Phi, psi and omega in degrees: 000128182275168181292332180290333179288331183276339183281150174280151180296147178292138176254129179267162181301325181290340179279338183276144177292139180287141178273112178262110183295334179295328180291332180266359179085002179261135179287152175281127181255138180232150179287161182308311181299323178289322176299317179298318180297321182296323181262359175078035177235172177281151176305328178297330178293320177299315179298322180293320178299324177293314179301320183278353179087008179283338185218139180237131177298143179264353180180182179221148172232097188069236178269347184282134175276141179245144185230150170280134183300322180294328176292323180294316178295322178296319178295322180295317179296318181295318181286331177292320179292329185287344184286000000 
């Protein structure tokens, strides 16, 4: 028996089921720069919204603040109305 017969087949990322956080009840968290890109503002705007209290981080990954996308859209709508 050769060594290739004893090994399990390689599993690629496309073969694994995707983890959908909505199915587990946990929101998907995204970092600030990606949140800014999603709503079409600069990353500095996201940081300013946090400073002003319009947006609150939902978590952290190291030093990076993570946000729920729905919170980012809500902050964007709220600041757009305030103008």
